[in-house]
C-alpha positions, 0 to 999 in steps of 0.5 A: 121456226117460231113457236107461240105459247100463250101467257095464260097457258104458261101460267096455268101449267106453272100453277098446276105444277105448284098445286101438284107440289103443294108449294104454298109459297109467295111464288105460288101465290104470285103464279095464281094471281098472274093466272087469274089476271091473264085468264080474266082477259081472255074469252074464257072469262065469262064462262068461268064467271058463269061456272063459279056463279052456278057452283055458288048457287048450288052450294047455297041451295044445299042448306035450304 
């Protein structure tokens, strides 16, 4: 029986563990970098980009 797990899923789980443990190490930074790198190569990248842009616009609008 073969089990296929996405690298993005594995990196996301590892990043969640690192954040949960509050481990600010070089390993944590590398995991975050890899997660972002692989996430950018998925179909979720445009949605994530739109979400970040919307949040930035909302924060920018709070001061006005």
